[in-house]
C-alpha positions in Angstrom: 0.0 0.0 0.0 2.7 2.5 1.1 4.9 1.8 -2.0 2.0 2.1 -4.3 0.9 5.4 -2.9 4.5 6.6 -3.0 4.7 5.7 -6.7 1.4 7.3 -7.7 2.5 10.7 -6.2 6.2 10.5 -7.0 6.2 12.3 -10.3 4.2 15.3 -8.9 6.3 15.5 -5.7 9.6 15.2 -7.7 8.5 17.9 -10.2 7.6 20.4 -7.4 11.0 19.7 -5.7 12.9 20.1 -9.0 11.1 23.4 -9.6 12.2 24.6 -6.1 15.8 23.4 -6.8 15.8 25.3 -10.2 14.6 28.5 -8.3 17.4 28.2 -5.8 20.0 27.6 -8.5 18.8 30.8 -10.2 19.1 32.8 -7.0 22.7 31.4 -6.4 21.5 29.8 -3.1 23.2 26.5 -3.7 26.8 25.8 -2.8 28.7 25.9 -6.0 30.9 22.9 -5.4 27.8 20.8 -4.8 26.0 21.7 -8.0 27.4 18.9 -10.2 26.6 16.3 -7.6 23.0 17.6 -7.1 22.4 17.9 -10.8 23.5 14.3 -11.2 21.3 13.0 -8.4 18.4 15.1 -9.8 18.9 13.6 -13.3 18.0 10.2 -11.9 14.3 9.6 -12.0 14.2 7.7 -8.6 15.7 10.6 -6.6 15.3 14.4 -6.0 17.4 16.6 -3.7 15.6 18.6 -1.0 18.4 20.6 0.9 22.1 20.6 1.0 25.4 22.1 2.3 28.8 21.3 1.1 30.3 21.8 4.6 31.3 25.0 6.2 33.3 26.7 8.8 31.5 29.5 10.8 31.7 31.8 13.6 28.2 32.3 15.2 27.0 34.8 17.9 24.0 33.7 19.9 22.2 34.2 23.2 23.0 30.7 24.5 24.0 27.3 23.0 21.2 25.6 21.3 19.2 28.8 20.9 19.3 29.6 17.2 16.7 32.3 17.3 18.4 35.7 17.1 21.7 34.0 16.2 24.0 35.9 13.8 26.8 34.6 11.5 29.8 36.7 12.2 31.8 34.7 9.5 30.8 31.9 7.2 33.1 30.0 4.7 32.4 27.0 2.5 36.1 26.5 1.8 39.4 26.8 3.8 39.7 29.9 5.9 42.6 31.8 7.3 43.3 32.3 10.9 43.1 36.0 10.5 39.6 35.9 9.0 38.4 33.8 11.9 39.9 36.1 14.5 38.4 39.1 12.7 34.9 37.4 12.9 35.4 36.5 16.6 36.2 40.2 17.5 32.7 41.1 16.5 31.4 39.0 19.4 28.7 40.5 21.5 27.2 37.5 23.3 28.2 33.8 23.3 30.3 33.1 20.1 31.0 29.6 18.8 33.4 28.3 16.2 31.6 25.6 14.2 32.9 23.3 11.4 30.1 21.3 9.9 30.4 18.4 7.4 28.5 18.2 4.2 24.9 17.2 4.4 22.4 16.3 1.6 18.8 15.3 1.9 17.4 13.3 -1.0 13.9 11.9 -1.4 13.7 8.5 -2.9 11.0 6.9 -5.1 10.9 3.6 -3.2 12.6 1.4 -0.7 15.1 -0.1 -3.2 16.2 3.3 -4.4 16.7 4.5 -0.8 18.7 1.3 -0.1 21.0 1.8 -3.0 21.6 5.5 -2.1 22.4 4.6 1.5 24.9 1.9 0.3 26.8 4.2 -2.0 26.8 7.0 0.6 28.3 4.7 3.2 30.8 3.4 0.7 31.8 7.0 -0.1 32.5 7.6 3.6 29.3 9.1 4.8 28.9 6.8 7.7 26.3 8.9 9.4 23.8 8.5 6.7 20.4 7.2 7.3 16.6 7.3 6.5 15.1 10.3 8.3 11.6 10.4 6.9 9.4 7.4 6.2 6.7 9.6 4.6 8.8 10.7 1.7 11.6 8.2 2.0 14.2 10.9 2.7 17.8 9.8 3.0 20.2 12.2 4.9 23.8 11.8 3.5 26.1 13.0 6.3 29.3 12.1 8.1 31.1 12.9 11.4 33.6 15.7 10.7 32.4 18.3 13.1 33.9 20.8 15.5 31.7 23.0 17.7 32.9 25.0 20.6 32.7 28.4 22.3 35.5 30.9 21.5 34.3 34.2 23.0 31.9 35.4 25.7 30.6 38.9 25.6 33.3 40.1 23.2 36.2 38.5 25.1 38.1 35.6 23.6 38.1 32.6 25.9 40.7 30.5 24.0 44.3 31.2 23.4 45.7 32.4 20.1 47.8 29.3 19.8 44.8 27.0 20.5 42.7 28.9 17.9 45.4 28.5 15.3 45.4 24.6 15.9 41.5 24.7 15.8 41.4 26.5 12.5 43.9 24.1 11.0 41.9 21.1 12.2 38.7 22.7 10.8 40.2 23.3 7.4 41.5 19.7 7.2 38.2 18.3 8.4 36.3 20.5 5.8 38.6 19.2 3.0 38.0 15.6 4.2 34.3 16.2 3.7 34.9 17.6 0.2 36.9 14.5 -0.7 33.9 12.4 0.4 31.7 14.5 -1.9 34.0 13.8 -4.8 33.8 10.1 -4.1 30.1 10.2 -3.8 29.8 11.9 -7.1 31.8 9.1 -8.8 29.6 6.5 -7.2 26.3 8.3 -8.1 27.4 8.1 -11.7 27.1 4.4 -11.4 23.4 4.5 -10.4 
């Protein structure tokens, strides 16, 4: 019953999501280095992408950890960043300021259980070991991995980590970000085989 319902509505659902994707592309709201992979996934009739990020490094000011309302990006980069740029962003701190490095993440709706299973298998083989099914309603696969750093670096405008430690942190974040990009390249090669 579920699979039949999914198949009957799949084309309409997929076309709506492809229209949204095209609109985001035109507005320049999709990470450039992800576009070839997303285009390839969207060219396959059993899949449609929903949301994505190619991985990033950010400095975020917020009221308290976990409270995203009223948060402000003081700096955001989708490629390697210099120590100086990170320090410049941290110096804008007014509240609780966090240094965050996030791995790539892609949400993909799948036509049926078999297509979801195939996508999960190749995602895992590409190194995205935190991938899984996050919605049974639309069979959404989240492609994700573990490369993440998240810690406070300033409180009320005052840096709470040493300059030496911050240099090491920025270096690790850049290396982890690049590791995520390598996984995206492997995933692209594997998606071609679908």
